[in-house]
N, C-alpha and C positions, 0 to 999 in steps of 0.2 A: 448610570448607563443601563439600558436593559440587558437582561442576562439571556443566554441561549442554552438550552439543555438537551442532552441526548436521553431520548427515552428507551431506546433499544437500539442494538446492533447486531447484525447477522452476517454470515458469510457462507458460502459453499465451501466444502473441503477442496482443496487444490487437486486439480486433475494434471496428470503428466502429459506431456505432449503426445498426442495420439492415444491418450488413455481413457479413463472412464467417462470423461465429460466431452470427449471430442466428437461424439454422435449428435450433439445437442447444439442448435443454432444459438449464437450468442445472444440474440435478442429474447430468447426463451431462458437462457442462463440468468440474464439480469432480471427477468420477471419473476424466476424463482425465488430470488432473493428479496425482491420487492413484496410479493405476495406473502412470503413468510413475515416479513416485517409488519405488514398490515394484520395478519392473523395474531401475531405474538402481541402488538400493542392494543389491538381492539380498536384502533382508529377508524372513523368513518373514512373510507377511500374518498368520498367527495369533499372532505375537509383538506385534503392535501393541495397546496397551492402551486407547488412547483416541484420537478424531479430534475436534480442536477447530477448528470451521469458522466463520470470520468471515463475516458476511453482514448488509448494511444494510437492504435493502427486503425484509423478510420477509412478503411477501404473494404471492398467486396462485401461480405456479409454485415461489416460494421460501418458501412458507409451511409450517407444521406441522413444523418442525425440518428444514430443508433438510441440515443436517450429517449426521443420521441417513440420509436418502434418498441422500446421495452414497455413503456407505457401502454401502447395498443397491445401488447402481448400479455399484459398484466391484468389484475382484477381492478385496476384504477379505471375510472370512468375516462372516456376520451377527451373530457372537458379539462383534464389536467394536463398543463403544458410541460414541456421538458427542454433541456439544453444539453449538449455534449461538450466536454471540456477536455482540452489537451494542454496539460501542463507536465507532459511526458510522464515519468514514473510517479510524479505527485498528482496525478489528474484527479483522482477521487479524493485525495486529501484536500486538494483545493476546493472541491465540491463540498466538503464539510465546511471549509472556511467561508465559502460564498453562502452557504445556507445559514451559518451562524451570523454572518453580517447581514443578511436579509432579515433575520429574527431581531438582532440587535438594533437595526435601524428602525424597527417598526413597520417596515414595508410588508413583510409577511409573518404568519405565526405557526404554520406547519409546513415543513420543507423535507423532502427525502433527498439525502446525499448519497450517492452510489457510484459503483464503477462495475465495469464488466471488460473482460477480455478473453477470446478464444485464440490462444497463440497456435493451436492446432489448425483452426480453420482459416485464420487470418495471420499468416507468418510475420513476425517482427520485421519491420522494413517495408511491408506491403505498399504502404503510400509513397515510397520512393520510386522515382522514375529514372534513376541513373543509367540504366540500361538502354534508355531512350534519349540519353543526352540531356536529361533534366536534373540539374543540380540545385538543390535549395540554398546553397551558399553562393551569393553573388561575388563578383570580383572585388568589390570593397572589403568584404568580411574576410577573404583569403588575404588580401593585401595587408590588411590591419593586424591579423593574427599569425600571418606567415605559415598556413597550413592550407591543404587542400580539402580537408574534411576535419569535422570534430568527431572524436571516437571515445566512447565511454570506457572501452576495454583499455585503450592506450592511457586514458586519464587514470585508471585505476592502477595501471603499472607505474605511472609517474608518482602516485601517492606512495606506492610500495617503496619506491626508491628513495623518495623525499624522507619518508619516516624511518628508513633503515629495516623495514621488515625482511624477515627471511622466508623461504619456501616453508620451513619447518613451523614457523609461527602461523602462517596463513593456513597450513593443514591442520594444525591443532585447533584453530578457531572453527574451521569448517567441520571438524569431527564433533566438536562441542556442540554444534548447532544440531546435528542429527542425534546426538545423545539426548539433549534437552527436549527435542521434539518427540523422541521415542518415548521419554519419561512422561510427557505431557499427555501423549495418547494413552499409555498405560493407566494414568492417574484419571482420565476422563476430563481433563482441563479444557478441552475444546468442546465439551458436550453442549454447553449453553449457547455457544455461537454459531455452530455448525448447522445448518440446515439439510437434512438427508434428501438425496434426490433418487427417485426411483429411475432405473435404466430400462431401456427397451428389452433387456435379455432377463429381466425379472430380478436383476439384482438391485442393491442399494448402495448409492455412493456417498459415505459419510465419514471417511477418513483420508487424510491428505496422503496422497500416492507417492510423493517423492522421497519420503523419509527412508534413509538407509539404515536399518536396524542393525545390519551386521558390519557396519563400517568400522574399520580400525585404523590405527596409525599406519600400518603397512599397506592397506588398500588405499588410503588417501596418497601416500607417497608414491603409489604405482601408477597414478594417473599422469598422463603425458602433459607437459608444458604446452600452453596454447602458443607461446612465442619461444623459439630456441634460446634467446637471451632473457626471457622473462622468468617470472616466478608464480604467475597465476595459471591454475588449471581449471578445468570444468567443475572440479570438486570444490573449489573455493570461488565459485561464481554463482549466483542465483540460477535456480532452474527455470526453464520455460514452463508455463503453466496455463492452465485454463481456469477461470473463476470468476465470481461476481459477489458482491458485498453491497449492503445497504443499511444506513442509519436514519432514524427519525429523529429530526432537529426541530424544536418547538419553543415558543415564548412561555413566559410564566402564565400569562393570560390562557394560553392553550392548554397549560396543564390542568388549571382549574376547570376551564369549559369542557374538556373531554375527559376529566377524571384520570389523568395519566399520572404514572409515579416515574420520575426520571432516575436514570442511573448516574448521570455525571453533569456537571456544569462546564461549558467550555470557559476556560479561563484566560486564555492567551491565544492569539493568532499572529504568526509571523510569516513573511515570505521575503527572502533576500537573493541577491544574485551577485555572483563573482566570476573568477576566470573561466571561460568557456572551453579552454584547451584542457586544463587538469581536471575541470568540469565538477568531479564528484566530491571535491573537498569543502564545499559551502556548508554542509550541515554543521560543521564545528562552530563557524562563526555565526551561523543563524541561530543556534543554541544559545550562545553568548548574548546576542541581542534579545531573544525572546524571554530569557531568564530576567534580563535587566528591566524589560518593558513590564514583566509581570510582578517586579518587586521580590522575586525569589532567588534563593541560592541553589546551587546544583544539589547540595545535600538536602534541600527541601523535598526533592523529587523522589518518589519511592520506586518507580518502575520506568523503564525507558524501553522504546521501541525504535531502533535505527535500522533502516532498511539494509539488508545484507545483499546488496547488488553485486559487490565484490568484497571479499574479506578485508582487504586494506581500508575500505571505508569505515566500518564500524571500530577497527583496530585504531585507526587514526583518531577517531572521535574519542575513544576510550583514553588514550594517551593525552588528547588535548584537555579533556574535561577532569581527568583523574577520577572518574567514576569507578565504583566497585563492580567489577565485571558480572558479580552476582545478581545485579539489579538490571542488566541488559539483556533484552530478549530472552527472558526467562524460559518461554516455552519453545525456544529455537526461532530461526529466522528463515529468510528466503533461500538460503543454501540448502536447507532441508525441506522446507515447506512449500517453495515455489514462488515466483514473482509475477502474477499475472498482470504486468504493467499497469493499465489504467484502472484495475481493481484494487491493487495493492494498498493504497492509502486507506481506503475503507476498511480492506480486510485487517490491517495492522491496528486500526482503531477499534474494530470489535474485539480483538485479542486483548488490547490494552484496557478497554473498559471492563471487560469481563474478569481480567486479571487482577485488577485493582480490587474489585468486589470479592473475588475469591480469597485473596490475601488480607481483606479488610486493611487496605491502604488507602492514602488520600489523594496524592498527586501522581499524574503520569505525563511523561512527555513523549511525543512522537516526532520524528524527523526523517525526511527523505532526501536523497540526493537525486537530481533530476537533469535532463538533458540542457545542455545550453549553460551550465554552471549555476542552477538556481537551486533552492532548498526551501521547503516549507517546515515549519515547526508549529505544533499544536500542544498546548498544555491543557489538560483536563483534570477536574476535581471530582473524585466520586462523592456522590451524595446519598 
């Protein structure tokens, strides 16, 4: 089978809601990531055959094919096509999968996989029209599953209860996310992946804004529960975030033709689906399937990125897989760094690719819990 390679991967530093990136239109956020990728790789913009753009809230400034609008706002020629993908939180990870599949099939040789989300300018849930009586769930789904709506938050609470986690365990995990992210910033661990953004006030946005450098067990414990009878707080859930990320995925022929040096080979692509009510538990079982298909064991993987949508998700994944926590989200996760929905898959892949090279490791695995009970898993090999 033909191979697909990641030449480079970049991301914007996460912007807090109404923070440093909120004054920038989402199409321009995406274009900033794409333009940086073009500059870093030196690829001829006209050689790009497609742009696959993840975005969840496709409304307002992210409506009407935001992927195409990113192309038009970027240094790519207007002849480059684009498509916008919604696989919920895994949208831009799925963009990576589709890009790799295009390359592996021989259909295309040079593809950009990317994602963008401005949660400041297009709030989460914007595409829903429930206030107008428009419900995305029809009567058959409600009858089949016995619910009026699917809720990721309630699914996370269900996982916490199922696996027997305590409030203290969730708080400890959230605190560690901030500690690792703070240490990563201090060590310059994100310097290779982050694209500095010049702001209108003359400043430069080049550091993830959500990190709580002063977080303590006491401050974590002081955050109010989101449900009186629950155990999750805002401090153990992912932060709303503005961001964008982009990767260049190419064939072996393109490596030679354009004199490109790859960072990683895409070794395995898996997507599975399960219970849409509990919803966020699927990464556990998708990981099992991906490793089996790849012919690898969990011990063969050096670094893992499991999206911290809510603390119970990576905690359940850790317990299920038996992985050493020291290999998971080594530079922190979405609890500290933010979760820009449609951009997160590409964002985490940028962190994983560069993390493998920084540590001189071989294999990395990324997985994402997604709305509807779906999960993507991507395994890469550093080269």
